[in-house]
N, C-alpha and C positions, 0 to 999 in steps of 0.2 A: 306435678308428682307421678311419676308413672311406675305402673309395679307389673312385675313378669312371674307369672304362674311357673314353678318350678316343677321338674317331671316326678311323679310317685316315686317312693322307693320300691326296689326289686318286690322286696320282703311284704309290703304293702297292696303292692298291685295283682300277689298271686294270691293271696291268703284275704278272705275278708273277717274281718272284726264281727261277734257275735253280737249283737245287740241285745241286752237284757233289761226288764224293765224292775227298776230301784224296787227293794221290799220295804213296805212300810216297816218304820222303825217301832217296834215293841220291846216290853221288857224282855221277852222270851227270844227276842232275836238276835240278840247280843246277851247269851251267859256269862256271868261273871265265874270263873272257878278260881278256888283257894289253893295254891299251892302247899305243900309241906314245908314249912320253916325249918331250916339246917343251920345247926350251932356250929359258926366258925370259930376256932381259937388261934390267937393270933400268937405265931411265933417269931421272935426274935431273927431281923434279917443276918444271914452270913455275910459277911467283909470280906471281899477279895482284896488284894492290893492293886493300887494304880501305879500307872505310868508318872502321873503326876505327883508331887508332894502333898501330904496334908490334905487329900481328897478321896475320902472313903467310896467305896464302888460295891454295890451288892450283886449278889450273884442273880443270874438270870432265873433261876426258880424261884428265890425269893422277889425278885422282882415282879412275875408273874403271880405267884400266891398273894403279893399286895394287891395286885391291880382286880384278881377276883374277889377279893374282900371288897376293896373299895366298890367294883361292881354291884356283889351282892348288895352293901350300905345303899346305894344308889336307888337300886330297884325295891328295896323296901322302903323307901323314903318317898320315891314315886307312887307304889302302891296306898300309901298313907294319905299322900296329897289327892290322888286320882277318890279315895273314899270319900275325904271330906267333901269334895265337890259333887259326888254322887248323892250325897245326901243333901247338901244344899241344895242341889236342884231340883231332888225330891219334896226339900221342904218350901220352894218357893213355887214350885209347878202349879199348885192349886190355886193359890193366890193369884198367877198371872193368868191362868184361864177364867176364872171370875172377874178379873178387871177387862179380859178383853171383850167377854161374853155381856159384858154392861155395856161398853165402850161400843159396841154392835148396836145393841139394844136401844141404846139413847140414840145414836145415828139413824136408825130405820125411824125410829119415834118423831125425831125433828124432821125428816126428808118427808116424809108421808105425812105432815102437817103442813108443810107449803103446797101441797099439791091441790 
């Protein structure tokens, strides 16, 4: 199997990418902001006639309102899931760190006693 190198793309050869060192993750690195919760009222969709028999069709404006309502519900539920996972992480983190320290300490004790 042989491989051939491709020429760099023109956009890549002209400009260099800036290399940055990743910042350590701390609680202040990624602040969580809570946005104002909006109340949406659901209105019945406007039914428009269809070219097919017995097939109701909603108007474009009703479809857009419905999509916005569904997206809002999705974001609210996603924020709730995120908060649950953040709380679970914060609960488990100290126990995981203690377990890691214990394993490292025991490993060092076992390896130093054999020498």
